[in-house]
C-alpha positions as YAML, in Angstrom:
chain: A
units: angstrom
residues:
- id: 1
  name: UNK
  ca: [-17.36, 1.02, 16.72]
- id: 2
  name: UNK
  ca: [-15.30, 3.10, 19.69]
- id: 3
  name: UNK
  ca: [-12.68, 5.69, 19.38]
- id: 4
  name: UNK
  ca: [-10.28, 3.34, 20.83]
- id: 5
  name: UNK
  ca: [-11.22, 0.26, 18.39]
- id: 6
  name: UNK
  ca: [-10.28, 2.57, 15.70]
- id: 7
  name: UNK
  ca: [-7.02, 3.72, 17.24]
- id: 8
  name: UNK
  ca: [-5.97, 0.28, 17.63]
- id: 9
  name: UNK
  ca: [-6.97, -0.30, 13.89]
- id: 10
  name: UNK
  ca: [-4.83, 2.76, 12.90]
- id: 11
  name: UNK
  ca: [-2.10, 1.27, 15.16]
- id: 12
  name: UNK
  ca: [-2.39, -2.12, 13.52]
- id: 13
  name: UNK
  ca: [-2.02, -0.78, 10.02]
- id: 14
  name: UNK
  ca: [0.96, 1.76, 11.02]
- id: 15
  name: UNK
  ca: [3.09, -1.22, 12.52]
- id: 16
  name: UNK
  ca: [2.43, -3.44, 9.30]
- id: 17
  name: UNK
  ca: [2.78, -0.69, 6.85]
- id: 18
  name: UNK
  ca: [5.83, 1.11, 8.52]
- id: 19
  name: UNK
  ca: [3.46, 4.40, 8.86]
- id: 20
  name: UNK
  ca: [-0.04, 5.07, 8.99]
- id: 21
  name: UNK
  ca: [-1.27, 6.70, 5.79]
- id: 22
  name: UNK
  ca: [-3.05, 10.37, 6.32]
- id: 23
  name: UNK
  ca: [-6.41, 9.40, 4.56]
- id: 24
  name: UNK
  ca: [-7.11, 6.92, 7.09]
- id: 25
  name: UNK
  ca: [-6.94, 9.78, 9.88]
- id: 26
  name: UNK
  ca: [-9.04, 11.97, 7.84]
- id: 27
  name: UNK
  ca: [-11.69, 9.18, 7.32]
- id: 28
  name: UNK
  ca: [-11.48, 8.36, 10.65]
- id: 29
  name: UNK
  ca: [-12.44, 11.88, 11.24]
- id: 30
  name: UNK
  ca: [-15.41, 12.01, 8.40]
- id: 31
  name: UNK
  ca: [-16.95, 8.48, 8.99]
- id: 32
  name: UNK
  ca: [-15.39, 6.48, 11.80]
- id: 33
  name: UNK
  ca: [-17.16, 3.22, 10.67]
- id: 34
  name: UNK
  ca: [-14.86, 3.39, 7.26]
- id: 35
  name: UNK
  ca: [-12.00, 2.03, 9.45]
- id: 36
  name: UNK
  ca: [-13.61, -1.43, 9.80]
- id: 37
  name: UNK
  ca: [-13.89, -1.46, 5.87]
- id: 38
  name: UNK
  ca: [-10.18, -0.88, 5.55]
- id: 39
  name: UNK
  ca: [-9.31, -3.10, 8.32]
- id: 40
  name: UNK
  ca: [-10.92, -5.89, 6.39]
- id: 41
  name: UNK
  ca: [-8.74, -5.18, 3.30]
- id: 42
  name: UNK
  ca: [-5.50, -4.81, 5.72]
- id: 43
  name: UNK
  ca: [-6.16, -8.03, 7.11]
- id: 44
  name: UNK
  ca: [-6.18, -9.64, 3.46]
- id: 45
  name: UNK
  ca: [-3.38, -7.81, 1.81]
- id: 46
  name: UNK
  ca: [-0.63, -7.20, 4.65]
- id: 47
  name: UNK
  ca: [-0.94, -10.53, 6.21]
- id: 48
  name: UNK
  ca: [0.45, -13.94, 4.73]
- id: 49
  name: UNK
  ca: [-2.00, -16.47, 3.40]
- id: 50
  name: UNK
  ca: [-1.39, -18.64, 0.06]
- id: 51
  name: UNK
  ca: [0.46, -15.61, -0.81]
- id: 52
  name: UNK
  ca: [3.06, -13.68, 1.06]
- id: 53
  name: UNK
  ca: [1.88, -10.47, 2.22]
- id: 54
  name: UNK
  ca: [4.99, -9.09, 0.38]
- id: 55
  name: UNK
  ca: [3.86, -10.39, -2.82]
- id: 56
  name: UNK
  ca: [0.38, -9.28, -2.65]
- id: 57
  name: UNK
  ca: [1.82, -5.49, -1.61]
- id: 58
  name: UNK
  ca: [3.65, -5.68, -4.99]
- id: 59
  name: UNK
  ca: [0.74, -6.73, -6.80]
- id: 60
  name: UNK
  ca: [-1.11, -3.85, -5.12]
- id: 61
  name: UNK
  ca: [1.48, -1.39, -6.28]
- id: 62
  name: UNK
  ca: [1.01, -2.70, -9.73]
- id: 63
  name: UNK
  ca: [-2.76, -2.18, -9.58]
- id: 64
  name: UNK
  ca: [-2.36, 1.25, -8.32]
- id: 65
  name: UNK
  ca: [0.02, 2.42, -10.81]
- id: 66
  name: UNK
  ca: [-2.06, 1.16, -13.62]
- id: 67
  name: UNK
  ca: [-4.85, 3.58, -12.06]
- id: 68
  name: UNK
  ca: [-2.01, 6.23, -12.43]
- id: 69
  name: UNK
  ca: [-2.49, 7.22, -8.43]
- id: 70
  name: UNK
  ca: [0.70, 8.71, -7.55]
- id: 71
  name: UNK
  ca: [-0.18, 9.44, -3.94]
- id: 72
  name: UNK
  ca: [-1.02, 5.55, -3.58]
- id: 73
  name: UNK
  ca: [2.18, 4.10, -5.25]
- id: 74
  name: UNK
  ca: [3.91, 6.18, -2.80]
- id: 75
  name: UNK
  ca: [1.87, 4.69, 0.02]
- id: 76
  name: UNK
  ca: [2.08, 0.95, -1.74]
- id: 77
  name: UNK
  ca: [5.99, 1.54, -1.93]
- id: 78
  name: UNK
  ca: [6.54, 2.34, 1.71]
- id: 79
  name: UNK
  ca: [4.34, -0.62, 2.55]
- id: 80
  name: UNK
  ca: [6.53, -3.14, -0.18]
- id: 81
  name: UNK
  ca: [9.90, -2.03, 1.61]
- id: 82
  name: UNK
  ca: [8.61, -2.27, 5.18]
- id: 83
  name: UNK
  ca: [7.39, -5.68, 4.07]
- id: 84
  name: UNK
  ca: [11.06, -6.26, 2.84]
- id: 85
  name: UNK
  ca: [10.90, -6.10, -0.82]
- id: 86
  name: UNK
  ca: [14.44, -5.91, -2.18]
- id: 87
  name: UNK
  ca: [15.17, -3.17, -5.06]
- id: 88
  name: UNK
  ca: [15.25, -6.24, -7.44]
- id: 89
  name: UNK
  ca: [11.96, -7.07, -6.66]
- id: 90
  name: UNK
  ca: [10.35, -3.77, -6.96]
- id: 91
  name: UNK
  ca: [12.09, -3.43, -10.16]
- id: 92
  name: UNK
  ca: [10.89, -6.67, -11.57]
- id: 93
  name: UNK
  ca: [7.70, -5.59, -10.42]
- id: 94
  name: UNK
  ca: [8.31, -2.27, -12.39]
- id: 95
  name: UNK
  ca: [8.64, -4.68, -15.31]
- id: 96
  name: UNK
  ca: [5.34, -6.00, -15.14]
- id: 97
  name: UNK
  ca: [3.97, -2.68, -14.76]
- id: 98
  name: UNK
  ca: [5.22, -1.37, -17.85]
- id: 99
  name: UNK
  ca: [4.51, -4.30, -19.81]
- id: 100
  name: UNK
  ca: [0.93, -4.45, -18.46]
- id: 101
  name: UNK
  ca: [0.18, -0.75, -18.19]
- id: 102
  name: UNK
  ca: [2.40, 1.14, -20.34]
- id: 103
  name: UNK
  ca: [4.83, 4.36, -19.38]
- id: 104
  name: UNK
  ca: [1.90, 6.45, -17.99]
- id: 105
  name: UNK
  ca: [1.84, 3.80, -15.33]
- id: 106
  name: UNK
  ca: [5.74, 3.94, -14.42]
- id: 107
  name: UNK
  ca: [5.53, 7.85, -14.62]
- id: 108
  name: UNK
  ca: [2.81, 7.43, -12.03]
- id: 109
  name: UNK
  ca: [5.49, 5.68, -9.85]
- id: 110
  name: UNK
  ca: [8.19, 8.44, -9.87]
- id: 111
  name: UNK
  ca: [7.71, 9.51, -6.47]
- id: 112
  name: UNK
  ca: [7.61, 5.96, -5.27]
- id: 113
  name: UNK
  ca: [10.84, 4.95, -6.77]
- id: 114
  name: UNK
  ca: [12.76, 7.85, -4.96]
- id: 115
  name: UNK
  ca: [12.07, 6.02, -1.98]
- id: 116
  name: UNK
  ca: [14.66, 3.59, -3.44]
- id: 117
  name: UNK
  ca: [17.68, 5.67, -3.43]
...
């Protein structure tokens, strides 16, 4: 995989998510072949299939919240908003997060929720 291939992957991810996560740039510097793995995930989550991409991103938001990864929730929230998720859809996802993973998972979304203001 060439540097140009990696640039194209980063650009594609950036276009779909509305931003390029800094971690991907760091990983490219450390291990360029890692982007191929991430790109496979990108193709599955950020593209419509049997489930629309927006729904899959909201599912990903719930998963990363359950893991209490605050930076991950911000990333997934940006992606959800870029995919057209409404405040109502996001708040319904927050209900699911609370029901399935409790208050600590909701607390992990505190910075992500600021993006709705």
